[in-house]
C-alpha positions in Angstrom: 20.0 25.7 -8.1 23.5 25.4 -6.7 24.7 21.7 -6.6 23.4 19.7 -4.3 25.1 16.4 -3.3 22.6 12.9 -4.7 22.3 9.7 -2.9 23.5 6.6 -4.3 20.5 4.4 -5.2 20.5 1.5 -7.5 18.2 -0.6 -9.6 18.3 -4.4 -10.5 20.7 -2.9 -13.6 22.8 -1.6 -11.2 22.7 -4.5 -8.7 23.3 -7.2 -11.8 26.2 -4.6 -13.5 27.8 -4.8 -9.9 27.2 -8.2 -9.0 27.9 -9.6 -12.8 25.0 -11.3 -12.9 21.6 -11.1 -14.8 19.2 -8.7 -14.1 16.8 -11.8 -14.2 18.7 -12.7 -11.2 18.9 -9.6 -9.0 15.0 -9.4 -9.1 15.0 -13.4 -8.6 17.3 -12.6 -5.7 14.5 -10.0 -4.1 11.8 -12.8 -5.4 13.6 -14.9 -2.6 14.2 -12.0 0.2 17.8 -12.5 -0.4 17.6 -8.6 -1.3 16.4 -7.1 1.3 13.3 -4.7 0.9 13.3 -1.4 -1.3 14.4 1.5 0.4 12.6 3.5 -2.1 9.7 3.0 -4.3 9.3 6.0 -6.4 7.1 5.5 -9.6 6.4 1.8 -9.1 10.2 0.9 -9.1 12.4 0.0 -6.2 15.3 1.3 -5.6 17.8 0.1 -3.0 20.7 2.4 -1.3 24.1 1.3 -2.2 25.0 0.0 1.5 21.9 -1.8 1.2 23.0 -3.7 -1.9 26.4 -4.1 -0.6 25.3 -6.4 2.4 25.4 -9.2 0.0 29.1 -8.7 -0.9 30.6 -12.2 0.0 27.8 -13.8 1.3 27.4 -17.2 0.0 29.2 -16.4 -3.6 28.2 -13.2 -4.2 31.2 -10.6 -4.5 30.8 -7.2 -5.9 33.5 -5.7 -8.2 35.5 -3.2 -6.9 35.9 -2.0 -10.5 32.5 -1.8 -11.4 31.7 0.0 -7.8 34.3 3.0 -8.6 33.0 2.8 -12.1 29.3 3.4 -10.8 30.0 6.1 -8.4 32.1 8.0 -10.9 29.2 8.2 -13.1 27.7 10.0 -10.0 30.7 12.5 -8.8 27.9 14.4 -6.4 26.5 10.9 -4.4 27.2 9.9 -1.1 25.9 7.1 1.0 23.0 7.6 3.8 23.7 4.3 4.7 20.1 4.4 6.1 17.0 5.3 4.3 15.7 7.5 7.1 18.2 9.6 5.9 17.4 9.3 2.3 16.0 12.6 1.4 13.0 12.8 -1.0 13.5 11.3 -4.4 10.8 11.3 -7.2 9.8 9.9 -10.3 7.9 10.7 -13.0 4.2 10.3 -11.5 5.2 11.8 -8.1 6.5 15.1 -10.0 3.4 14.7 -11.9 1.4 15.0 -9.0 3.1 17.4 -7.2 2.9 19.8 -10.5 -0.5 18.6 -11.2 0.2 16.9 -14.1 -0.4 13.8 -15.4 3.1 11.2 -16.1 2.6 11.6 -20.1 3.1 15.2 -19.2 6.3 15.0 -17.9 7.9 12.4 -19.7 6.9 15.1 -22.6 8.3 17.9 -20.9 11.2 15.7 -20.0 11.8 15.5 -23.7 11.3 18.5 -25.0 13.9 19.9 -22.2 11.2 21.5 -20.5 11.6 20.1 -17.0 15.2 20.2 -15.2 17.4 17.4 -15.9 17.0 14.0 -13.7 19.5 14.1 -10.8 19.8 10.2 -11.1 19.1 7.9 -14.1 18.5 4.7 -12.1 18.0 1.2 -14.1 16.7 3.6 -17.1 14.2 5.7 -14.9 14.8 9.2 -14.3 14.8 10.4 -10.6 14.6 13.7 -9.7 15.0 15.1 -5.5 12.1 17.2 -4.9 13.6 20.2 -4.5 15.1 19.9 -7.8 11.6 20.0 -9.3 10.2 22.6 -6.9 13.0 25.1 -7.7 12.3 24.0 -11.4 8.9 24.9 -10.6 9.6 28.2 -9.2 12.0 30.0 -12.0 9.3 28.4 -14.5 6.5 29.7 -12.3 4.7 26.7 -12.6 1.6 25.7 -9.8 2.8 23.4 -7.1 0.5 21.2 -5.1 1.3 22.3 -1.7 -1.0 19.2 0.1 1.5 16.7 -2.3 5.0 18.2 -1.3 3.6 17.8 2.4 2.5 14.4 1.9 6.2 13.4 0.1 7.7 15.3 2.7 6.1 12.7 5.6 7.3 9.8 3.8 3.4 9.3 2.5 3.3 8.3 -0.5 0.6 7.5 -3.0 0.4 3.5 -3.4 1.7 1.7 -6.0 1.8 -1.0 -7.9 4.5 -2.7 -7.9 6.4 -3.7 -11.1 8.2 -6.8 -11.1 7.3 -10.1 -10.2 6.8 -10.8 -7.1 7.1 -13.7 -4.0 3.2 -13.9 -3.0 2.6 -16.4 -0.6 0.2 -19.6 -1.5 -3.8 -19.2 -1.4 -4.4 -21.6 1.2 -7.1 -24.6 0.1 -10.0 -24.9 2.1 -9.7 -28.2 4.3 -11.1 -31.2 2.1 -13.7 -33.3 3.6 -12.7 -37.2 4.1 -14.5 -39.4 1.2 -18.2 -40.1 2.5 -18.1 -43.9 3.1 -18.5 -46.7 0.6 -22.2 -48.0 -0.2 -24.3 -50.4 -2.3 -27.4 -49.6 -4.4 -29.8 -51.7 -5.8 -32.5 -51.4 -8.5 -34.4 -50.0 -6.6 -32.5 -47.1 -5.1 -32.1 -45.0 -8.5 -32.5 -41.4 -7.2 -30.8 -42.3 -4.1 -27.4 -43.7 -6.2 -27.5 -40.7 -8.1 -27.9 -38.2 -5.1 -24.7 -39.7 -3.6 -22.8 -39.8 -7.0 -23.5 -35.8 -7.3 -22.5 -35.3 -3.7 -19.1 -37.3 -3.8 -18.1 -35.7 -7.6 -19.0 -32.3 -6.3 -16.8 -32.5 -3.6 -13.7 -33.4 -6.0 -13.6 -36.8 -5.6 -13.5 -39.3 -8.1 -16.0 -42.5 -8.0 -15.2 -46.1 -9.4 -18.5 -48.1 -9.6 -18.0 -52.1 -8.7 -21.4 -53.8 -10.4 -22.2 -56.9 -7.9 -25.1 -59.4 -8.1 
């Protein structure tokens, strides 16, 4: 396959490297909304374009290390920044590659370990990523079956919903409104049943009960 350009993509590990922070810090930035929503979700993992990650540069005390930025770019000699996810080529992880090839993720991992599938175009935060065209070209060379419907869906921007990895900020569940506490009542020795029903009702609503004996 002729050499092609691949987009600069960053995961939490690369963002942490660029900004001199821990990986967990980058994850917290995402949870808090400081880091924009991912430009790509592949195999359940979030990825950002370089231009998206660089929006953090100069925001508050966040400064991107220019030497580390150069180091990152040097690792991807064919890399470029699409600047907008609409210009992002179709990029797949192990799960998407498996569906395209009609296999399961374990098979793709095994093929990768045995060098029976094209080398990944990118290795981001420890996970392999391929251009869709890399997977298709490799399949043609190895005479492997390709699931046309999966290819068409990916090219149309349709991906099988995947459970995102990592912690995400979720809205707290709204608690149902509590009823106002019932008015105090007085019971005598002749009202055993009514007193028991009243006590059970108040406790069922989540309130505590204080009993004050009177003569």
